C-alpha positions in Angstrom: -1.2 -24.1 1.9 -1.5 -20.3 1.8 -4.8 -20.4 -0.1 -6.5 -21.9 2.9 -4.6 -20.0 5.6 -6.7 -17.9 7.9 -6.2 -14.2 7.3 -5.3 -12.1 10.3 -6.2 -8.4 10.8 -3.6 -5.8 9.7 -3.5 -2.1 8.7 -0.9 0.1 7.1 -0.6 3.6 5.6 -0.9 3.9 1.8 0.0 7.1 -0.2 -1.5 7.5 -3.6 1.0 9.7 -5.5 -1.3 10.4 -8.4 -4.1 11.8 -6.1 -1.7 13.0 -3.4 -3.8 11.5 -0.7 -3.2 9.2 2.3 -5.2 6.1 3.2 -5.4 3.5 5.9 -5.6 0.1 4.1 -5.9 -3.3 5.6 -8.1 -6.2 6.7 -10.2 -6.0 9.8 -10.8 -9.7 10.3 -13.9 -9.8 8.0 -13.2 -7.6 5.1 -10.6 -5.5 3.3 -10.8 -1.7 3.6 -9.3 1.5 2.2 -10.1 4.6 4.0 -8.9 8.1 3.1 -7.3 9.9 6.1 -5.9 13.5 6.5 -2.2 13.9 6.4 -2.3 14.9 10.1 -3.3 11.4 11.0 -0.1 9.9 9.6 2.6 9.8 12.3 6.1 9.1 10.9 7.7 6.2 12.6 4.4 5.0 14.1 2.3 2.1 12.9 -1.3 2.7 11.6 -4.0 1.6 14.1 -6.8 -0.8 13.3 -10.1 0.9 14.1 -12.7 -1.8 13.5 -15.6 0.4 14.3 -15.0 2.5 11.2 -14.2 -0.2 8.6 -17.7 -1.5 7.9 -18.8 1.6 5.9 -15.7 1.6 3.6 -15.2 -2.1 3.4 -14.4 -3.9 0.2 -15.7 -7.5 -0.2 -12.9 -10.0 0.4 -12.0 -12.3 -2.5 -11.8 -15.9 -1.4 -10.1 -16.8 -4.7 -7.2 -14.4 -4.3 -3.8 -16.0 -3.6 
């Protein structure tokens, strides 16, 4: 079922209230990432974009055991 489903790339904005910082968070097709971005890069009403050339340096290893 879902454990064996192929993951598709996605990206979204994430705001950390405690640190008062914005991030782009998502999956680039190979690994998960969380990249801090300036507030000026957040466009209200517009989706975040997936920049696959920048995700390799800030990638987190994907966990194959996660649900």
